[in-house]
C-alpha positions in Angstrom: 127.2 114.4 199.6 124.5 115.5 197.3 123.9 111.9 196.0 123.8 110.7 199.2 121.3 113.0 200.4 119.4 112.4 197.0 119.3 108.7 197.6 118.7 109.1 201.6 115.5 110.9 200.8 114.3 108.7 198.2 115.0 105.8 200.3 112.1 106.8 202.6 109.9 106.8 199.8 110.6 103.0 198.9 109.0 99.6 200.5 111.7 97.8 202.0 112.9 94.8 199.8 114.6 92.2 201.5 116.0 89.0 199.9 113.6 86.3 201.2 114.3 82.4 201.1 110.7 80.3 201.3 110.7 78.4 204.6 111.3 74.9 203.4 108.9 73.4 205.9 106.1 75.3 204.7 103.9 74.6 201.2 105.1 76.9 198.6 102.8 79.6 197.2 105.7 82.1 196.3 107.7 80.9 193.7 107.2 80.1 190.0 108.1 76.5 190.0 104.5 75.8 188.4 104.8 72.3 187.6 106.9 71.5 190.7 110.1 70.1 188.8 112.3 71.7 191.5 110.0 71.0 194.0 110.0 67.1 193.4 113.7 66.9 192.5 113.0 66.5 188.7 115.9 69.5 188.3 118.3 68.1 190.9 118.0 64.5 189.0 118.4 66.3 185.4 121.5 68.4 186.8 123.1 65.3 188.3 123.0 63.2 185.1 124.8 65.9 183.0 127.5 64.9 180.8 131.1 65.4 182.4 131.8 67.5 179.1 129.4 70.1 179.6 130.0 70.6 183.3 131.9 73.5 183.3 131.5 77.3 183.0 131.5 78.7 179.4 134.1 81.6 179.7 132.8 84.4 177.2 129.7 85.3 174.9 128.4 82.8 172.6 130.1 84.8 170.0 133.6 84.6 171.9 134.1 80.8 172.4 131.2 80.6 174.9 128.8 78.8 172.4 128.1 75.3 173.1 126.2 72.5 171.4 123.1 72.5 174.0 122.4 75.8 173.5 121.6 75.0 169.6 119.7 72.0 170.8 117.5 74.0 172.9 116.6 76.4 170.0 115.9 73.4 167.9 113.7 71.9 170.3 112.0 75.3 170.9 111.2 75.7 167.1 109.9 72.3 167.1 107.5 73.1 170.1 106.8 76.8 169.3 108.0 78.0 166.0 106.0 78.4 162.7 107.3 77.8 159.0 110.1 80.3 158.4 110.8 80.9 161.7 113.9 80.5 164.1 114.7 80.6 168.1 117.5 82.5 169.5 118.8 81.7 173.3 119.3 84.3 175.7 120.7 83.6 179.3 117.5 85.3 180.7 114.0 86.6 180.1 115.5 90.2 181.2 118.5 90.5 178.9 116.2 89.1 175.9 113.7 91.7 176.7 116.2 94.4 177.0 117.8 93.5 173.8 114.7 93.0 171.4 113.2 96.4 172.7 116.6 98.3 172.5 117.8 97.0 169.0 114.4 96.4 167.0 112.2 99.3 167.6 114.0 102.5 165.9 113.7 106.4 166.2 110.5 107.2 164.3 108.7 104.1 165.2 105.9 103.6 168.0 105.1 100.9 170.6 102.1 100.8 172.7 102.4 98.9 175.9 99.8 97.4 178.3 101.4 99.3 181.8 101.4 96.1 183.7 103.9 94.5 181.0 107.4 93.4 182.8 109.7 96.0 183.6 112.4 94.4 181.4 110.0 95.5 178.6 109.7 98.8 180.1 113.4 99.8 180.4 114.3 98.1 176.9 111.5 100.5 175.4 113.4 103.4 177.0 116.6 102.8 175.1 115.0 102.2 171.7 114.6 106.0 170.9 111.2 105.0 169.7 107.6 107.2 170.8 106.4 104.7 173.6 102.7 105.1 174.8 101.2 103.0 177.7 97.8 102.0 178.3 95.6 101.1 181.0 95.8 97.7 181.7 93.6 95.3 179.3 91.9 98.6 178.3 91.6 98.4 174.5 89.6 101.4 173.8 92.4 103.4 175.1 94.8 101.1 173.2 92.8 102.1 169.9 93.3 105.8 170.6 96.9 105.2 170.7 96.8 103.4 167.5 95.4 105.6 165.4 98.3 108.4 166.2 100.8 105.8 165.8 103.8 106.7 163.3 106.3 104.9 161.8 106.5 101.0 162.5 104.1 100.2 165.0 104.5 97.5 167.7 102.3 96.5 170.4 103.5 94.4 173.2 101.3 92.3 175.8 101.9 89.1 178.1 100.3 86.0 178.0 99.9 85.9 181.8 100.5 89.1 183.8 103.0 88.0 186.5 101.6 90.6 189.5 97.8 90.5 188.6 97.1 86.9 187.3 95.4 88.2 184.2 95.3 87.4 180.5 94.8 89.9 177.5 91.0 89.8 175.8 92.0 87.9 172.8 89.0 89.0 170.9 89.8 92.6 171.5 93.1 92.2 170.2 92.2 90.1 167.1 89.8 92.9 166.6 92.6 96.1 166.7 94.7 93.7 164.5 91.8 93.6 161.4 91.8 97.4 161.6 95.4 98.7 162.3 98.7 97.5 160.8 101.0 97.1 164.1 103.4 94.2 165.0 102.0 92.2 167.9 104.8 90.9 170.4 103.7 88.3 173.1 106.0 87.9 176.4 104.9 84.1 177.2 106.8 84.1 180.4 104.5 83.0 182.7 102.7 80.5 180.2 105.9 78.8 178.8 105.0 74.8 178.8 102.4 74.8 181.4 99.5 74.5 178.8 98.4 71.6 177.2 101.3 69.5 175.7 103.6 72.3 176.5 102.0 74.6 173.6 102.7 78.4 172.9 99.8 80.6 174.7 99.6 82.5 171.4 98.9 79.1 169.3 96.3 78.3 171.8 94.0 81.4 171.8 94.5 81.9 168.0 97.0 84.8 167.9 99.7 85.5 165.2 102.2 87.7 166.8 105.5 88.6 165.0 107.5 87.6 167.8 107.2 85.5 171.3 109.3 85.3 174.2 109.6 82.0 176.2 111.2 81.6 179.2 112.8 78.6 180.9 113.1 80.3 184.8 109.3 79.4 185.7 107.7 76.3 184.8 110.7 74.9 183.5 112.9 75.3 186.7 116.2 76.4 185.0 117.0 79.5 183.4 117.4 81.2 180.2 115.0 82.5 177.5 114.4 82.4 173.8 113.0 84.6 171.3 110.6 83.0 168.4 109.9 85.0 165.2 110.6 85.1 161.6 114.3 84.1 160.6 115.2 87.6 159.2 114.3 89.0 163.0 116.2 86.5 164.6 119.2 87.1 162.5 118.9 90.6 163.1 118.6 90.1 167.0 121.7 87.6 166.5 124.1 90.2 164.6 123.1 93.5 166.8 121.4 92.2 170.1 123.7 93.3 172.7 122.4 91.2 175.2 123.6 88.2 173.8 127.1 89.6 172.2 128.0 91.1 175.5 126.6 88.7 178.0 129.2 85.6 179.3 127.0 82.7 178.0 125.5 80.2 180.7 127.4 77.3 181.8 126.4 74.4 179.1 125.3 71.9 181.5 122.2 74.4 182.0 121.6 74.3 178.0 121.8 70.5 178.2 119.3 70.6 181.2 116.6 72.6 179.6 117.1 70.5 176.4 116.1 67.4 178.4 113.3 69.1 179.8 112.2 70.3 176.3 113.1 66.7 174.8 109.9 65.4 176.6 107.0 67.6 176.5 104.4 65.1 177.2 106.1 63.6 180.1 104.7 66.4 182.2 101.3 66.4 181.0 100.0 64.6 184.1 101.6 67.8 186.0 100.0 70.2 183.8 96.6 68.4 184.4 97.0 68.6 188.1 98.1 72.3 187.9 95.3 73.4 186.0 92.5 71.2 188.1 93.8 72.9 191.4 93.7 76.4 189.8 89.7 75.7 188.8 89.1 74.3 192.6 90.8 77.5 194.1 88.8 79.8 191.8 85.5 78.0 192.8 86.0 78.1 196.5 86.9 81.7 196.6 83.8 82.9 194.8 82.0 80.5 197.1 83.6 82.1 200.1 83.0 85.5 198.5 86.6 86.4 198.5 87.9 88.9 196.3 90.8 88.2 194.1 92.1 89.1 190.5 93.5 86.8 188.3 93.4 82.7 188.2 93.2 82.5 184.9 96.5 80.8 185.1 98.3 79.8 188.4 98.7 83.5 189.6 96.4 85.2 191.8 96.4 88.8 193.4 94.7 89.0 196.9 93.7 92.3 198.5 95.4 93.2 202.0 92.8 92.5 204.6 93.0 92.8 208.5 94.4 89.4 208.9 97.9 89.2 207.2 98.7 86.5 204.8 102.1 84.9 205.0 102.7 85.6 201.0 104.7 87.9 199.3 103.4 91.4 199.6 103.4 93.8 196.7 103.3 97.7 197.1 102.6 100.2 194.7 103.7 101.3 191.8 104.2 97.3 191.3 100.7 97.0 192.0 97.8 99.7 192.3 97.3 99.5 196.0 99.0 96.7 198.5 98.2 93.2 198.0 99.2 89.7 198.0 100.7 87.5 195.3 100.1 83.9 195.7 101.3 81.2 193.3 99.8 77.8 192.9 101.6 74.6 191.7 100.8 71.4 190.5 102.1 69.6 193.9 99.9 72.2 196.1 96.6 70.8 197.4 93.2 72.7 198.1 93.5 72.0 201.8 96.8 73.6 201.7 95.2 76.6 199.9 92.2 77.0 202.3 94.7 76.5 205.5 96.5 79.9 204.1 93.5 81.6 203.3 91.7 81.0 206.8 88.8 79.5 204.9 
């Protein structure tokens, strides 16, 4: 009864979190299908064309009979698209599993991890498992990060996201480069929300000129499927393969999903018109909101955070501690129109 009492008391402090299916008849401003590959039936078509040999379950982890050729093809293509010399890629069933695995196994007791407090929960929970000293700093507060860097001991890691999934903001690249020139730390970048949406499908780190130790790219957002890859030096990926519990002890995805991811990655330039439409819409919405003097955060990519006003919006409402104060999260997609956005926001 003590457990029930404790949990019931905590329930009263937590916002409700119902499951939610997007109404099919209304424009989508919620999902992470940024390029519209799900919405426009591309994923359905690709899955329907999967070879019969891959239409099965995996039956085990990749280390216990669940491995299949498509996963190696995804890793190879990821290396071609996003890797640098002497780098390798390692596939995981999801970004959450990939983050938990990295942060629980690579940093060690005696090391230091600095993290922007807006990083994904999978990073924060993984950090707890590492045994390393961990310090968060306020979102994009690089002065506060520098104070922590001065006190860091052991091997030091600093983790950021290329596009923060709740605020829709990105790091200050110049501030990061300045810190890298003055302090010795390993930069780790979670690129989940920019994977495949930038010109030619390039990685965010490459585009902005950063040189991180490792990058996480995921396939559950713009790619429209599931899974993720860590990309980093061959010795780091070899360590993750031998020590990373998330891959070792998780049943592998069905191989047809690996095959479908491979099909999307094989032709990165095929999706360029969709990227152009997406970024044109982002620019239009930003201009429209500023002209209408409507407050917002983000929109350096396809995510905007809108404050809660008197008029409720048909959007996902976020609550603390996910965000500092209640707000709506709006996601833009290549198939949305400016007219739909204006109707949604009453502009």
